[in-house]
C-alpha positions as CSV (number, residue, x, y, z in Angstrom):
1,X,-81.0,-81.0,-127.1
2,X,-80.5,-82.6,-130.4
3,X,-79.4,-81.4,-133.5
4,X,-83.2,-80.4,-135.4
5,X,-83.0,-79.1,-138.9
6,X,-85.4,-78.4,-141.6
7,X,-85.4,-76.1,-144.7
8,X,-81.8,-75.6,-144.6
9,X,-81.6,-74.3,-141.1
10,X,-79.9,-76.0,-137.8
11,X,-81.9,-75.4,-133.9
12,X,-78.7,-76.0,-132.0
13,X,-77.7,-74.5,-128.8
14,X,-74.6,-72.4,-128.5
15,X,-72.8,-75.0,-127.1
16,X,-73.1,-77.1,-129.7
17,X,-71.6,-74.4,-131.8
18,X,-68.8,-73.5,-129.5
19,X,-67.9,-77.3,-128.6
20,X,-68.1,-78.4,-131.9
21,X,-67.8,-75.5,-134.0
22,X,-66.6,-77.1,-138.1
23,X,-69.8,-79.5,-137.5
24,X,-72.1,-76.3,-138.0
25,X,-69.2,-74.1,-139.8
26,X,-71.0,-72.7,-143.3
27,X,-74.3,-74.1,-142.0
28,X,-77.7,-71.7,-141.4
29,X,-78.3,-72.2,-137.3
30,X,-81.0,-71.0,-135.2
31,X,-79.7,-70.6,-131.3
32,X,-81.8,-69.6,-128.3
33,X,-80.3,-67.7,-125.5
34,X,-79.4,-63.9,-124.0
35,X,-78.8,-61.6,-126.4
36,X,-76.1,-58.7,-125.7
37,X,-76.2,-55.4,-128.1
38,X,-73.0,-53.7,-126.4
39,X,-70.8,-52.1,-128.0
40,X,-67.8,-54.4,-128.8
41,X,-70.3,-57.0,-127.1
42,X,-72.7,-58.1,-130.1
43,X,-73.8,-61.6,-129.5
44,X,-75.9,-64.3,-127.5
45,X,-74.7,-66.1,-124.3
46,X,-76.5,-69.2,-122.8
47,X,-74.3,-70.6,-119.7
48,X,-70.9,-70.4,-119.8
49,X,-70.6,-70.3,-123.4
50,X,-71.1,-67.4,-126.3
51,X,-71.2,-66.6,-129.7
52,X,-70.4,-63.2,-131.5
53,X,-73.2,-62.3,-134.0
54,X,-71.9,-59.7,-136.6
55,X,-74.6,-57.2,-137.0
56,X,-74.8,-54.7,-139.2
57,X,-75.0,-50.7,-138.5
58,X,-78.5,-50.4,-138.3
59,X,-79.5,-53.9,-137.1
60,X,-77.5,-52.6,-133.5
61,X,-79.8,-49.7,-133.3
62,X,-83.2,-51.8,-134.1
63,X,-81.9,-54.5,-132.0
64,X,-80.5,-52.2,-129.0
65,X,-83.4,-52.5,-127.0
66,X,-83.2,-56.5,-126.7
67,X,-80.0,-55.9,-124.9
68,X,-79.9,-58.3,-121.7
69,X,-83.5,-60.8,-123.3
70,X,-83.8,-64.1,-124.0
71,X,-84.4,-64.2,-127.4
72,X,-83.2,-66.4,-130.9
73,X,-80.9,-65.2,-133.4
74,X,-80.7,-66.6,-137.0
75,X,-77.9,-66.9,-139.3
76,X,-74.5,-68.7,-141.3
77,X,-72.5,-70.2,-139.0
78,X,-68.2,-69.2,-139.1
79,X,-66.8,-71.3,-136.7
80,X,-63.3,-70.3,-137.3
81,X,-64.6,-66.5,-136.7
82,X,-64.2,-65.4,-132.9
83,X,-65.4,-61.9,-132.6
84,X,-64.0,-58.9,-130.8
85,X,-60.3,-59.5,-129.8
86,X,-60.8,-63.5,-130.4
87,X,-63.3,-63.4,-127.4
88,X,-66.0,-65.3,-128.8
89,X,-66.5,-68.9,-129.6
90,X,-67.8,-68.3,-133.1
91,X,-69.9,-65.8,-135.1
92,X,-73.3,-66.0,-136.6
93,X,-73.4,-63.6,-139.3
94,X,-75.7,-62.7,-142.4
95,X,-78.5,-62.5,-139.5
96,X,-81.9,-63.2,-140.4
97,X,-83.3,-63.2,-136.7
98,X,-82.6,-61.3,-133.4
99,X,-85.0,-61.7,-131.1
100,X,-88.4,-63.3,-129.5
């Protein structure tokens, strides 16, 4: 899948973020994958690639029912932030969409 950008946001894959984080660092992105909403494991996963999602406490409570479901995540990508224990391939922060 190629990168598609419109109105300042790029639709990319989780793999694209993990493999070329410098390309998307500081940009608004939207990805699709399996959502993880568990203590110390807030993220979006696709195949072997995973990106941490920095949620507020209120978002964690609101989105907990989406754990394990497929959905979209939109926000600003930080290619240097590797999430909890440095185990993730980047971070999506300032989240504006999380879910179907």
